[in-house]
N, C-alpha and C positions, 0 to 999 in steps of 0.2 A: 080202745078199751074205755069202758065207762067207769065213772066214779064208784059204782057199785062193786066192781071187781077189786078196786083198790081198798074199799071199805071192808070187803070180805077178807082180803088178804091181811089187812092190819088186824082185824078181829081174830083171825086164826092164829096169828103170832103174838097176840096179847098186846098189841100196840095201837089199839083203837083211839087212844087219847091223842094221837098225832093227826087224826082226821081233821080236827078243827084248824090246825095250822096249814093243812093242804088247801082248805077252802078259804083261808084268810086273804083277802084282796091286798092287804098291806104288805104281804110278803111276795107278791107277784111283781118282780122288778120290771119285767117287760111291759106289763100293763101300766105301771106307774110312769115309765119313760114315755110311752105313747100318750098318756094323758098330759104330761108336762109339755110334750111337743104340740099337742092340740091346743093347750092353753096359751102357749107362746104364740102360736099362729093367730089366735083370736085377739090377743093383746096388740099385735102389730097390724091388725086390720086385714089379714089375709082372708 
């Protein structure tokens, strides 16, 4: 599914204000953990 489908669904139910939180990278825990893992590897010289 594309983000357009989610955006349309949120708009239809009157919840389009939540679209910004979906796209917020700070709320993506998996991406944050991967980034921390990558930074830890760079720090240790891997």
